[in-house]
C-alpha positions as CSV (number, residue, x, y, z in Angstrom):
1,M,-30.9,-15.8,85.4
2,S,-27.6,-13.5,85.5
3,R,-25.6,-16.3,86.5
4,F,-26.0,-17.7,83.4
5,L,-24.8,-15.0,81.4
6,P,-21.0,-16.1,82.2
7,L,-21.6,-19.6,80.8
8,A,-23.6,-18.4,77.7
9,L,-20.8,-16.1,77.1
10,L,-18.1,-18.9,77.4
11,C,-20.0,-21.0,75.0
12,A,-20.1,-18.3,72.4
13,I,-16.5,-18.0,72.9
14,L,-16.1,-21.9,72.1
15,I,-18.2,-21.9,69.6
16,S,-17.0,-18.8,67.8
17,S,-13.5,-20.1,68.0
18,R,-14.0,-23.6,66.7
19,D,-15.7,-21.8,63.8
20,A,-12.3,-19.7,63.3
21,V,-10.6,-22.9,63.1
22,A,-13.0,-24.5,60.5
23,A,-12.7,-21.6,58.6
24,Y,-9.2,-22.6,57.3
25,N,-8.2,-25.9,55.6
26,A,-5.0,-27.8,56.8
27,S,-4.9,-30.2,54.5
28,A,-4.9,-27.4,51.9
29,G,-2.1,-25.6,54.2
30,K,0.3,-28.5,54.2
31,P,1.6,-27.7,50.8
32,V,2.0,-24.2,51.7
33,Y,3.7,-25.1,54.6
34,D,6.1,-27.3,53.0
35,V,7.1,-24.7,50.5
36,S,7.2,-21.5,52.8
37,C,7.0,-22.9,56.6
38,I,9.1,-25.8,56.9
39,T,12.5,-24.0,56.7
40,C,11.8,-22.3,59.9
41,H,9.2,-24.5,61.9
42,K,10.9,-27.6,61.1
43,T,14.1,-26.5,62.6
44,G,13.2,-23.3,65.1
45,L,15.4,-21.1,62.9
46,M,14.5,-17.2,63.8
47,G,13.1,-18.4,67.3
48,A,10.1,-20.1,65.7
49,P,8.4,-22.6,67.4
50,K,8.9,-25.9,65.9
51,T,5.7,-27.6,64.4
52,G,4.8,-30.4,66.6
53,D,6.1,-28.9,70.0
54,K,2.8,-28.8,72.0
55,A,4.5,-27.0,74.7
56,A,5.4,-23.9,72.7
57,W,2.5,-24.0,70.8
58,A,-0.1,-24.5,73.7
59,P,0.1,-20.6,74.5
60,R,0.0,-19.4,71.0
61,I,-3.2,-21.7,70.3
62,A,-4.6,-20.4,73.0
63,Q,-4.8,-17.0,71.2
64,G,-7.0,-17.9,69.1
65,M,-7.0,-18.3,65.1
66,A,-7.5,-15.1,64.6
67,I,-4.5,-13.8,66.5
68,L,-2.2,-16.4,65.1
69,V,-3.3,-15.8,61.3
70,S,-3.2,-12.0,61.9
71,K,0.4,-12.1,63.1
72,S,1.7,-14.8,60.4
73,I,0.3,-12.3,57.6
74,K,1.6,-9.3,58.5
75,G,4.9,-10.5,60.4
76,F,5.7,-10.5,64.2
77,Q,8.5,-9.7,66.5
78,G,8.7,-11.5,69.6
79,K,11.0,-11.6,72.6
80,K,12.3,-15.3,71.6
81,G,12.4,-15.1,68.0
82,M,10.5,-13.1,64.9
83,M,7.8,-14.2,62.2
84,M,8.6,-12.2,58.5
85,P,5.3,-11.3,57.1
86,K,4.0,-14.2,55.4
87,G,6.9,-16.3,56.0
88,G,9.1,-14.0,53.8
89,N,6.6,-15.1,50.7
90,P,4.5,-12.2,49.7
91,K,3.2,-14.1,47.1
92,L,1.0,-16.1,49.2
93,T,-2.8,-14.8,49.8
94,D,-4.1,-14.3,53.4
95,A,-6.0,-17.7,52.8
96,Q,-2.8,-19.9,52.3
97,V,-1.4,-18.4,55.1
98,G,-4.5,-19.1,57.4
99,N,-4.4,-22.5,56.0
100,A,-0.6,-23.3,56.8
101,V,-1.5,-22.1,60.3
102,A,-4.1,-24.3,60.6
103,Y,-2.1,-27.2,59.7
104,I,0.6,-26.2,62.0
105,V,-2.0,-25.5,64.7
106,Q,-3.5,-29.2,63.6
107,Q,0.2,-30.9,63.9
108,S,0.9,-29.1,67.4
109,K,-2.0,-30.1,69.4
């Protein structure tokens, strides 16, 4: 019976990560992306991974939506670049940022 525990945990993680993606609306994120994210994520400005670059996004997507959204809201300084809090637009709500992240993830899988 104990050999089924790791499988059950893996299933729970996969289901919860799928639900986290479903919690955001990628369609609603596109207008936010077009106004607040595109400047850096289209060109790679400040080391931003380009939207649609599957190789650059794969390890980030693997971290999960909660981490991606948190770093996008709070800002992030990495080895290759940085992310300003809320992409430099403090008027965005956390939900709008999450939706924009969902849009970028959708375009980059």
